[in-house]
C-alpha positions as CSV (number, residue, x, y, z in Angstrom):
1,X,-14.7,0.0,-22.6
2,X,-13.7,3.9,-23.7
3,X,-11.7,5.6,-21.5
4,X,-10.1,8.6,-22.3
5,X,-7.5,9.9,-20.0
6,X,-8.9,13.3,-20.5
7,X,-12.6,11.6,-19.4
8,X,-10.7,10.1,-16.6
9,X,-9.2,13.1,-15.0
10,X,-12.9,14.5,-14.7
11,X,-14.0,12.1,-12.4
12,X,-11.2,13.7,-10.1
13,X,-12.0,17.7,-9.6
14,X,-8.7,18.3,-7.6
15,X,-6.8,17.7,-11.0
16,X,-8.4,20.7,-12.8
17,X,-7.2,23.3,-9.6
18,X,-4.1,25.9,-9.7
19,X,-1.2,25.9,-7.3
20,X,0.9,29.6,-7.3
21,X,-1.2,30.3,-10.6
22,X,0.0,27.0,-12.4
23,X,-1.9,24.2,-13.6
24,X,-1.7,21.2,-10.7
25,X,0.2,18.3,-11.7
26,X,-0.3,15.8,-8.7
27,X,2.7,13.3,-9.2
28,X,2.4,12.2,-5.3
29,X,0.3,9.4,-5.4
30,X,2.3,6.8,-3.9
31,X,1.7,8.6,-0.9
32,X,-2.1,9.2,-1.4
33,X,-4.0,9.1,-4.6
34,X,-6.4,11.6,-5.4
35,X,-10.7,10.7,-4.9
36,X,-12.7,10.7,-7.7
37,X,-16.4,11.9,-7.7
38,X,-18.0,8.3,-7.2
39,X,-16.1,8.0,-3.9
40,X,-17.2,11.3,-2.4
41,X,-20.7,10.6,-3.6
42,X,-20.4,7.7,-2.0
43,X,-19.3,8.7,1.5
44,X,-21.5,11.8,1.3
45,X,-24.5,9.3,0.5
46,X,-23.5,6.9,3.6
47,X,-22.9,10.0,6.2
48,X,-25.8,12.0,5.0
49,X,-28.9,9.3,4.3
50,X,-27.7,6.2,5.7
51,X,-25.7,7.3,8.7
52,X,-25.7,4.8,11.7
53,X,-23.9,2.3,13.6
54,X,-23.7,-1.0,12.1
55,X,-24.6,-4.9,13.4
56,X,-25.9,-3.6,16.8
57,X,-29.4,-2.3,15.8
58,X,-32.6,-3.6,14.1
59,X,-34.0,-0.3,12.8
60,X,-33.9,0.6,9.2
61,X,-30.5,2.9,9.0
62,X,-28.6,0.3,10.7
63,X,-29.7,-2.5,8.6
64,X,-28.6,0.0,5.5
65,X,-25.1,1.0,7.2
66,X,-24.4,-3.1,8.1
67,X,-25.3,-4.0,4.3
68,X,-23.1,-1.4,2.4
69,X,-20.2,-2.7,4.8
70,X,-20.4,-6.0,4.8
71,X,-21.0,-5.8,0.7
72,X,-17.8,-4.5,0.8
73,X,-16.2,-7.4,2.3
74,X,-17.4,-9.4,-0.3
75,X,-16.2,-7.0,-2.5
76,X,-12.9,-7.0,-1.7
77,X,-12.7,-10.8,-1.6
78,X,-13.5,-10.9,-5.3
79,X,-10.7,-8.2,-6.2
80,X,-8.2,-9.8,-4.2
81,X,-9.7,-13.4,-5.3
82,X,-9.8,-14.5,-1.7
83,X,-11.1,-18.1,-1.1
84,X,-13.9,-16.6,1.7
85,X,-15.3,-13.3,2.7
86,X,-14.2,-14.5,6.3
87,X,-10.4,-14.1,5.3
88,X,-11.2,-9.9,4.8
89,X,-10.4,-8.1,7.7
90,X,-11.2,-4.2,8.0
91,X,-8.5,-1.9,9.5
92,X,-7.7,1.9,9.3
93,X,-4.6,1.1,6.6
94,X,-2.0,-0.9,6.2
95,X,0.0,-0.1,8.9
96,X,-3.0,-1.0,11.4
97,X,-3.1,-4.2,9.4
98,X,0.8,-5.0,9.9
99,X,0.7,-4.2,13.5
100,X,-2.5,-6.3,14.1
101,X,-0.7,-9.7,12.5
102,X,2.9,-8.6,14.4
103,X,0.7,-8.6,17.7
104,X,-1.7,-11.5,17.2
105,X,0.9,-13.9,15.4
106,X,3.9,-13.0,17.7
107,X,1.7,-13.6,20.5
108,X,0.6,-17.1,19.6
109,X,4.0,-18.4,17.8
110,X,6.9,-16.1,18.5
111,X,9.2,-17.1,21.6
112,X,12.8,-15.9,22.8
113,X,15.2,-17.2,20.1
114,X,13.0,-17.2,17.2
115,X,13.7,-14.6,14.2
116,X,11.6,-12.5,11.7
117,X,12.8,-11.8,8.4
118,X,12.3,-8.4,7.0
119,X,13.3,-6.7,3.3
120,X,15.7,-3.5,3.2
121,X,13.2,-2.0,1.1
122,X,10.6,-2.3,3.4
123,X,8.4,0.6,4.5
124,X,8.7,1.6,8.4
125,X,5.6,0.2,8.9
126,X,6.3,-3.3,7.6
127,X,10.0,-3.1,9.7
128,X,8.7,-0.9,13.0
129,X,6.3,-3.5,14.2
130,X,8.5,-6.6,13.5
131,X,11.4,-4.3,15.9
132,X,8.5,-4.1,18.3
133,X,7.5,-7.5,18.5
134,X,11.2,-8.7,18.7
135,X,12.1,-6.5,21.5
136,X,8.9,-7.7,23.6
137,X,9.7,-11.5,22.7
138,X,13.6,-11.4,22.8
139,X,13.6,-12.8,18.8
140,X,15.9,-11.8,16.2
141,X,14.9,-9.6,13.4
142,X,16.7,-10.5,10.1
143,X,17.1,-8.0,6.9
144,X,17.2,-9.3,3.0
145,X,19.4,-6.9,1.5
146,X,18.6,-5.9,-2.3
147,X,20.9,-5.8,-5.6
148,X,22.6,-2.8,-7.0
149,X,20.0,-2.0,-9.1
150,X,17.2,-2.6,-6.3
151,X,15.7,-5.9,-6.7
152,X,15.3,-8.2,-3.6
153,X,18.5,-10.5,-3.3
154,X,15.9,-13.5,-3.7
155,X,19.0,-16.0,-3.8
156,X,20.2,-14.7,-0.5
157,X,16.5,-15.6,1.0
158,X,17.2,-19.2,2.0
159,X,20.1,-18.2,4.2
160,X,18.0,-15.8,6.2
161,X,15.6,-18.5,6.8
162,X,16.8,-21.0,9.9
163,X,14.8,-23.5,12.0
164,X,13.7,-20.7,14.2
165,X,12.4,-18.3,11.5
166,X,8.6,-17.5,12.2
167,X,7.3,-15.2,9.7
168,X,9.0,-13.4,6.6
169,X,7.4,-10.1,5.9
170,X,8.0,-8.7,2.2
171,X,6.9,-5.3,0.2
172,X,5.2,-6.3,-2.9
173,X,6.3,-3.0,-4.4
174,X,9.0,-0.7,-2.9
175,X,7.4,2.5,-2.3
176,X,11.0,4.0,-3.2
177,X,12.2,1.7,-5.7
178,X,9.2,1.2,-7.8
179,X,10.1,-2.3,-8.4
180,X,7.6,-5.4,-8.4
181,X,9.0,-8.5,-6.3
182,X,9.1,-11.5,-7.0
183,X,6.5,-12.3,-4.1
184,X,5.2,-15.6,-5.9
185,X,8.7,-17.0,-5.8
186,X,9.5,-15.8,-2.4
187,X,6.1,-17.3,-0.8
188,X,7.4,-20.6,-2.4
189,X,10.6,-21.0,-1.1
190,X,9.2,-19.7,2.6
191,X,6.7,-22.1,2.5
192,X,9.0,-25.1,1.4
193,X,11.1,-24.4,4.9
194,X,7.3,-24.1,6.7
195,X,7.5,-20.3,7.0
196,X,4.2,-18.0,6.5
197,X,4.8,-14.6,4.1
198,X,3.0,-11.3,4.8
199,X,3.3,-9.3,1.9
200,X,2.8,-5.5,2.3
201,X,0.6,-4.5,-0.6
202,X,0.2,-0.7,0.0
203,X,1.7,0.2,-4.0
204,X,1.5,-3.6,-5.3
205,X,-2.6,-3.5,-5.0
206,X,-2.3,-0.1,-6.9
207,X,-0.1,-1.2,-9.8
208,X,-0.9,-4.8,-10.0
209,X,-3.6,-7.0,-10.0
210,X,-3.6,-9.3,-7.1
211,X,-4.6,-12.6,-6.6
212,X,-3.7,-13.7,-3.3
213,X,-4.6,-17.4,-4.1
214,X,-2.4,-17.9,-6.4
215,X,0.5,-16.0,-5.1
216,X,-0.5,-18.2,-1.8
217,X,0.9,-15.2,0.3
218,X,-0.4,-16.0,4.3
219,X,-1.0,-12.2,5.1
220,X,-1.4,-9.2,2.4
221,X,-2.1,-6.0,3.7
222,X,-3.0,-2.3,2.0
223,X,-4.3,1.1,2.4
224,X,-7.6,2.2,0.7
225,X,-6.8,5.8,0.6
226,X,-3.7,4.9,-1.7
227,X,-6.5,2.7,-4.0
228,X,-8.7,6.2,-4.4
229,X,-10.7,5.3,-1.7
230,X,-11.3,7.4,1.6
231,X,-8.4,7.4,4.5
232,X,-9.3,5.9,7.2
233,X,-9.5,2.5,5.5
234,X,-7.1,-0.6,5.4
235,X,-7.5,-4.1,4.5
236,X,-5.8,-7.5,5.9
237,X,-6.1,-10.4,4.0
238,X,-5.3,-13.5,6.1
239,X,-5.5,-17.2,5.5
240,X,-8.5,-18.7,7.7
241,X,-6.0,-21.1,9.2
242,X,-3.9,-18.6,10.5
243,X,-6.7,-15.8,11.4
244,X,-8.5,-18.8,13.7
245,X,-5.5,-19.8,15.3
246,X,-3.8,-16.1,16.4
247,X,-5.9,-14.2,19.1
248,X,-7.4,-11.0,18.8
249,X,-5.6,-7.6,18.8
250,X,-7.9,-5.8,20.7
251,X,-10.5,-6.1,23.2
252,X,-14.1,-4.5,23.0
253,X,-17.7,-4.2,21.2
254,X,-18.0,-6.8,18.1
255,X,-15.5,-8.9,18.8
256,X,-17.0,-10.7,21.2
257,X,-19.3,-13.7,21.5
258,X,-19.8,-13.8,25.2
259,X,-18.6,-11.3,27.9
260,X,-18.6,-12.7,31.1
261,X,-16.5,-11.9,34.8
262,X,-15.4,-15.4,34.4
263,X,-14.4,-15.2,31.2
264,X,-14.8,-13.9,27.6
265,X,-15.2,-15.5,24.3
266,X,-14.5,-14.1,20.8
267,X,-16.5,-13.6,17.8
268,X,-15.7,-16.0,14.4
269,X,-13.8,-14.7,12.0
270,X,-13.9,-11.5,10.6
271,X,-15.4,-9.7,13.5
272,X,-13.0,-11.2,16.1
273,X,-10.4,-8.5,14.4
274,X,-12.8,-5.6,14.4
275,X,-13.2,-4.5,17.9
276,X,-15.3,-1.0,18.2
277,X,-16.9,1.0,15.9
278,X,-16.1,0.7,12.1
279,X,-15.5,3.2,9.9
280,X,-18.7,2.3,8.6
281,X,-19.2,5.4,6.2
282,X,-15.7,5.3,4.7
283,X,-15.0,1.3,4.0
284,X,-17.8,1.1,1.2
285,X,-16.2,3.7,-0.2
286,X,-13.8,0.9,-1.4
287,X,-16.4,-0.4,-3.9
288,X,-16.5,2.5,-6.1
289,X,-12.6,3.0,-5.9
290,X,-11.8,-0.7,-6.7
291,X,-14.6,-0.5,-9.9
292,X,-12.8,2.3,-11.4
293,X,-9.3,0.1,-10.8
294,X,-10.7,-2.5,-12.8
295,X,-12.0,-0.2,-15.2
296,X,-8.7,1.5,-15.9
297,X,-6.7,-1.8,-16.0
298,X,-9.2,-2.8,-18.6
299,X,-8.7,0.2,-21.0
300,X,-6.5,0.4,-23.5
301,X,-5.8,4.2,-23.9
302,X,-5.4,4.4,-20.3
303,X,-2.8,1.4,-20.0
304,X,-0.8,2.9,-23.4
305,X,-0.4,6.1,-21.6
306,X,0.8,4.7,-18.6
307,X,3.3,2.9,-20.5
308,X,4.5,6.0,-22.4
309,X,4.6,7.9,-19.2
310,X,6.8,5.0,-17.8
311,X,9.2,4.7,-21.2
312,X,9.5,8.4,-21.6
313,X,10.2,8.9,-17.5
314,X,12.5,6.1,-17.4
315,X,14.6,7.2,-20.5
316,X,15.0,10.8,-19.4
317,X,16.1,10.2,-15.4
318,X,18.7,7.3,-16.6
319,X,20.2,9.5,-19.7
320,X,20.8,12.5,-17.6
321,X,24.4,12.3,-16.1
322,X,23.4,14.6,-13.4
323,X,20.6,12.5,-11.9
324,X,20.9,8.9,-10.2
325,X,17.5,6.9,-10.5
326,X,17.2,4.2,-7.8
327,X,15.4,1.1,-9.0
328,X,16.8,0.6,-12.3
329,X,15.7,-2.8,-13.1
330,X,13.3,-2.0,-16.2
331,X,11.3,-5.1,-16.3
332,X,10.1,-4.9,-12.9
333,X,9.4,-1.1,-13.4
334,X,6.1,0.9,-12.3
335,X,6.0,4.3,-12.9
336,X,7.3,5.5,-9.6
337,X,10.3,7.0,-9.5
338,X,13.1,8.0,-6.8
339,X,16.1,9.7,-7.8
340,X,18.8,11.9,-6.9
341,X,20.3,15.0,-8.0
342,X,24.0,15.6,-7.9
343,X,24.7,19.5,-6.4
344,X,21.1,19.7,-5.2
345,X,19.5,19.1,-2.4
346,X,15.9,17.2,-2.4
347,X,13.8,19.5,-0.6
348,X,15.6,22.8,-2.1
349,X,13.9,21.2,-5.5
350,X,10.8,19.9,-4.0
351,X,10.3,23.5,-3.0
352,X,11.2,25.1,-6.5
353,X,9.1,22.3,-8.8
354,X,6.2,23.2,-6.2
355,X,6.2,26.5,-6.9
356,X,5.7,25.6,-10.8
357,X,2.6,23.8,-9.7
358,X,4.1,20.0,-9.4
359,X,3.2,18.3,-5.8
360,X,5.9,15.4,-5.6
361,X,7.6,13.6,-2.1
362,X,11.3,14.6,-1.2
363,X,12.7,13.1,1.9
364,X,13.2,9.4,3.3
365,X,9.8,8.5,2.4
366,X,9.1,6.1,5.7
367,X,12.4,4.4,4.4
368,X,15.5,5.3,6.6
369,X,16.7,2.0,6.5
370,X,16.7,1.7,2.9
371,X,18.1,5.2,2.6
372,X,21.0,4.4,4.9
373,X,21.3,1.3,2.4
374,X,21.6,3.5,-0.7
375,X,23.6,5.8,1.3
376,X,21.6,8.8,0.9
377,X,20.0,11.4,3.2
378,X,16.8,11.6,0.8
379,X,15.5,11.7,-2.6
380,X,13.0,13.1,-4.6
381,X,10.1,10.7,-5.6
382,X,7.7,11.4,-9.0
383,X,4.8,8.2,-8.7
384,X,1.9,8.4,-11.3
385,X,-1.5,7.4,-11.3
386,X,-3.5,6.2,-14.6
387,X,-5.3,9.9,-14.5
388,X,-1.8,11.8,-15.2
389,X,-0.4,12.4,-18.7
390,X,2.4,12.4,-21.0
391,X,1.9,15.9,-21.1
392,X,2.7,16.6,-17.2
393,X,5.6,14.2,-17.3
394,X,6.8,16.2,-20.4
395,X,6.2,19.1,-18.2
396,X,8.0,17.8,-15.3
397,X,11.4,17.3,-17.0
398,X,11.1,20.6,-18.3
399,X,10.8,22.2,-15.0
400,X,13.3,19.9,-13.2
401,X,15.8,20.9,-15.6
402,X,14.9,24.8,-14.8
403,X,15.2,23.8,-11.2
404,X,18.4,21.9,-11.6
405,X,19.9,25.0,-13.4
406,X,18.6,27.5,-10.6
407,X,20.7,25.3,-8.0
408,X,24.0,24.2,-9.4
């Protein structure tokens, strides 16, 4: 396939708009990616032409909506290389998926005195649910640290795992450090100890081709809105043995087999974990979004532009003595850069850059424990998507230099 970056950008109308009279340079993709026309068209068609509640009725619209929703489950199964469609549960996002596992797995397996291991580079959504579980069950939360270059200290993992460890929850890629963690190695270490692993793939799914069977992880979660799909969509992959064994997270319609005052039985997987009316107009937007991701990953021109951006940006940030880049292992780096500037507050820089048309993230990035570990109150983050260009990266560096000069 021949897909130039300019033709790819044409599928994202928002990239052609201006901000404060300047062309928009959108570099906040790690927070939420922009939507292509094919995703908007899918949502529009489902909302205006096939809108009906799924599973419950026998009329034509309900059948069409159900087919679109369940067809998405098959597409996600293939995208993740899962072994069965029953292992794919739809949620409102990665946060909801982690909370589901933390509650349901915790109810089934965690007792007083047990422990859960998380990593210091984790997003709040992969820390707080486990804290809540530990508080509820009087369990212990353990933390795996990072090295000075930002990589997880995998060598310390075995020390973190005890006979009472029930689960290890890690990030595939930190949303701050932009480093691909050695998930497969981590899973192997944990499984040798008989401990299951949950992987937060909110960033991983964007930058890596994921094969959950090859990784052998027990749970993998991600959000649709970071992958160019509609907001309010997310996926929980779970090995069937675990999803069968743990209780439902929520009760209500759809997740039941029979309801009696004498007792209720639950629906088989995956409906067991999909209580209530699902986001049936938005979930199918995962299909065109994943199709576009596959095209981008197979296109030489797009990949070449991404590698050029990564090389250019990494070099510029690491060679500038005014700047401290966090997550410096180049061999594991994706085009996601968090950094601080000596003598300048991250939010002041972000506000100035905004006036130049550049959208990027500033602050703690939902990773306050990591900020504490790094000894900072906040950082700037520039996160690139395949629709970004080397020209935009060069413009950013030019504007950053202007902003620093104004403040320092």
